[in-house]
C-alpha positions in Angstrom: 10.8 -30.5 4.5 7.2 -31.4 5.1 6.0 -34.6 6.7 2.6 -36.3 6.3 -0.1 -34.2 8.0 2.3 -31.4 8.9 0.9 -27.9 8.8 2.1 -25.5 6.2 4.1 -22.4 7.1 5.5 -19.4 5.2 8.9 -17.9 6.0 9.3 -14.4 4.7 13.0 -14.1 4.1 15.2 -11.2 3.2 17.9 -12.2 0.6 20.0 -9.1 1.1 21.4 -6.9 -1.7 23.0 -9.6 -3.8 26.2 -10.9 -2.3 25.2 -14.4 -1.0 27.6 -14.0 1.9 25.3 -11.3 3.3 22.6 -13.9 3.9 21.8 -14.7 7.5 22.4 -18.3 8.7 18.7 -18.6 9.3 18.0 -17.7 5.7 20.5 -20.3 4.4 19.0 -23.1 6.6 15.5 -22.3 5.5 16.5 -22.3 1.8 18.1 -25.7 2.2 15.0 -27.2 3.8 12.1 -25.5 1.9 9.6 -27.4 -0.2 8.9 -24.3 -2.3 10.7 -21.0 -2.8 8.8 -18.1 -4.2 11.3 -15.5 -5.2 11.5 -12.0 -6.6 13.4 -10.3 -9.5 15.9 -8.7 -7.1 17.1 -12.1 -5.7 20.6 -12.8 -7.1 21.3 -16.1 -8.8 24.1 -16.7 -6.3 21.6 -16.6 -3.5 19.3 -19.0 -5.3 22.3 -21.4 -5.3 21.5 -22.3 -1.7 18.0 -23.6 -2.6 17.8 -27.4 -2.5 17.6 -29.1 -5.9 14.5 -30.9 -4.6 12.6 -27.7 -3.9 10.1 -26.2 -6.3 11.1 -22.7 -7.5 8.4 -20.2 -8.5 9.4 -16.8 -10.0 7.1 -14.0 -8.9 9.3 -11.1 -10.0 8.0 -7.6 -10.7 9.9 -5.0 -12.7 8.7 -1.6 -13.8 5.7 -2.1 -16.0 6.4 -5.8 -16.2 4.8 -8.0 -13.5 4.9 -11.8 -13.7 2.2 -11.9 -11.1 0.0 -9.2 -9.6 0.5 -8.7 -5.9 -2.9 -10.2 -5.2 -2.0 -13.4 -7.1 1.2 -13.7 -5.1 -0.7 -13.4 -1.9 -3.2 -16.0 -2.9 -0.4 -18.4 -4.1 1.3 -18.2 -0.7 -1.9 -19.1 1.1 -2.6 -22.0 -1.3 0.9 -23.5 -0.9 0.8 -23.3 2.9 -2.7 -24.8 3.0 -1.3 -27.7 1.0 1.0 -28.3 4.0 4.2 -27.0 2.4 7.1 -25.2 4.0 7.3 -22.1 1.9 10.1 -19.6 1.7 9.0 -16.2 0.3 12.3 -14.8 -0.7 12.7 -11.1 -1.3 15.7 -8.9 -2.1 17.0 -6.8 0.7 14.8 -6.8 3.8 11.2 -7.8 3.3 9.9 -5.0 5.6 11.7 -2.2 3.8 9.9 -1.4 0.6 9.4 -5.1 0.0 5.6 -5.4 0.5 6.3 -8.0 3.2 3.7 -6.5 5.5 1.0 -6.7 2.8 1.7 -10.4 2.2 1.7 -11.2 5.8 -1.7 -9.4 6.3 -3.2 -11.8 3.8 -1.6 -14.9 5.5 -2.9 -13.7 8.9 -6.4 -13.2 7.5 -6.4 -16.9 6.3 -4.9 -18.3 9.5 -1.6 -19.3 7.9 1.4 -19.5 10.2 4.4 -17.4 9.3 7.8 -16.2 10.4 10.0 -13.3 9.3 13.7 -13.5 8.7 15.1 -10.0 8.2 17.8 -9.3 5.6 20.4 -6.7 4.9 18.4 -3.9 3.2 19.8 -2.3 0.1 20.5 1.1 1.8 23.0 -0.3 4.2 24.4 -3.2 2.1 24.8 -1.2 -1.2 26.2 1.9 0.5 28.7 -0.2 2.4 29.9 -1.9 -0.8 30.1 1.6 -2.4 32.3 3.0 0.4 29.6 5.5 1.4 28.8 5.6 5.1 25.2 6.7 5.6 26.0 8.6 8.8 29.2 10.4 9.7 29.9 12.9 12.5 31.3 15.5 10.1 28.5 15.2 7.5 25.3 13.5 8.5 23.6 12.9 11.8 20.5 11.3 10.3 19.4 9.2 7.4 16.1 8.8 5.6 14.9 6.0 3.3 12.3 6.8 0.6 10.9 5.1 -2.4 11.1 6.8 -5.8 8.2 4.7 -7.1 5.0 5.2 -5.2 1.9 3.1 -5.3 0.0 5.5 -7.6 3.0 5.6 -10.0 4.1 9.1 -9.1 7.2 10.5 -7.3 5.4 13.1 -5.2 7.7 12.9 -2.2 7.9 15.1 0.9 10.6 17.3 -0.6 11.0 19.8 2.3 11.9 16.9 4.6 14.4 15.6 2.1 16.5 18.7 1.7 17.2 19.2 5.4 20.9 19.8 6.0 23.3 17.2 7.6 21.3 14.1 6.6 21.6 11.4 4.0 18.8 10.5 1.7 18.6 7.0 0.2 16.1 6.5 -2.6 15.0 3.0 -3.6 13.7 2.5 -7.2 14.4 6.0 -8.2 16.4 5.6 -11.4 13.5 6.4 -13.8 12.6 9.6 -12.0 16.2 10.7 -11.3 16.0 14.0 -13.4 12.9 15.0 -11.6 14.3 14.0 -8.2 17.3 16.2 -8.7 15.2 19.1 -10.0 12.8 19.0 -7.1 15.6 18.7 -4.5 17.2 21.9 -5.9 13.8 23.6 -6.3 13.1 23.0 -2.6 16.4 24.4 -1.4 19.1 21.8 -1.7 22.4 23.2 -3.1 23.0 22.2 -6.7 26.5 21.0 -5.7 25.2 18.5 -3.2 26.8 15.1 -3.7 24.8 12.2 -5.2 25.7 8.6 -6.1 23.8 6.1 -8.1 24.9 2.4 -7.6 23.9 -0.3 -10.0 23.9 -4.0 -8.9 25.3 -3.2 -5.5 27.4 -5.8 -3.8 27.7 -8.2 -6.7 30.3 -8.6 -9.5 28.5 -6.2 -11.9 28.4 -3.3 -9.4 28.9 0.2 -10.9 29.0 3.5 -9.0 28.5 6.9 -10.6 28.9 10.0 -8.5 28.2 13.7 -9.2 26.0 16.5 -8.0 22.4 17.3 -8.2 23.2 19.7 -11.0 24.8 17.1 -13.3 23.8 13.7 -12.1 21.0 13.0 -14.5 23.4 13.6 -17.4 26.2 11.5 -15.9 23.9 8.5 -15.3 22.5 8.7 -18.8 26.0 8.8 -20.3 27.0 5.8 -18.1 23.9 3.9 -19.3 23.0 2.6 -15.8 20.2 0.1 -15.6 17.9 -1.0 -12.8 18.3 -2.2 -10.1 19.9 1.0 -8.8 20.1 2.8 -5.4 20.5 6.5 -5.1 22.4 8.1 -2.2 22.2 11.9 -1.7 24.2 13.9 0.8 27.6 15.1 1.8 28.7 11.6 2.7 29.0 10.9 -1.0 32.3 12.8 -1.1 33.8 9.9 1.0 33.4 7.4 -1.8 36.7 8.3 -3.5 38.6 7.6 -0.2 36.6 4.7 1.2 35.9 2.7 -2.0 37.1 -0.9 -1.3 35.0 -3.3 -3.3 36.5 -4.4 -6.6 33.5 -6.1 -8.3 35.1 -8.0 -11.2 37.7 -9.7 -8.9 35.6 -10.0 -5.8 36.7 -13.1 -3.9 33.5 -13.2 -1.8 31.3 -13.4 -4.9 33.5 -16.1 -6.5 33.9 -18.1 -3.4 30.2 -18.0 -2.5 29.2 -19.1 -6.0 31.6 -22.0 -5.7 30.2 -23.0 -2.3 26.7 -22.9 -3.7 27.8 -25.1 -6.6 29.3 -27.7 -4.2 26.1 -27.6 -2.2 24.1 -28.4 -5.3 26.4 -31.3 -6.2 26.2 -32.7 -2.7 22.4 -32.6 -2.8 22.4 -34.3 -6.2 24.6 -37.1 -4.8 22.4 -37.6 -1.8 19.1 -37.9 -3.7 
């Protein structure tokens, strides 16, 4: 919490993929002490349960074609709050340096002389794949892994297709649900076998998680039939065939989700009593 005359600071914090138990200890401590928390759409409600009841919360979420604030406005807001002497947590889903625009925001802070720190988070690729029972690397199937975004800055999905169809690797696509039919088509067009395994995971690591598996040949139809909605993560590669054997997470009855939510509620109650 700020004290009189104290300089402001921004903490760029990764919230992980959703399950609050995947937060780092550093992230939890900062959420408990922040004056202001500026958070994104992909931050789960259970994670927000660790925010002190005395802290101001500002939603700055961005969804496809629906932005609460433009990126430039968010950057300016962080500068303003820090210049007011506040301790600010900029809370982003996953890891802020992996498709999280964290670097862009810090460039603005640096240009204005605002002090900042970075707290990494579990990125969606590793967190969601783990909860889906799909190892990203495996000696029998994949010796490398590549992360790409299916939603580029100019609104296209003009990816480096030849690099994505190399054998014995896993491809993880962030924000690719809307372009899934084109992604599958381009992968096959550039040499990937139509039977290559693919999984799409909705709401990875939380109680509403859903996993749909298939092949490049039929995945677009399977996802449409399942009615999956964002946020989703797409995993492509031979490792997807391990899902049936390694699936361990039972979302509806997940003890970690229930227990973490209860812990967050007790935390809130304790804060209210102490105020």
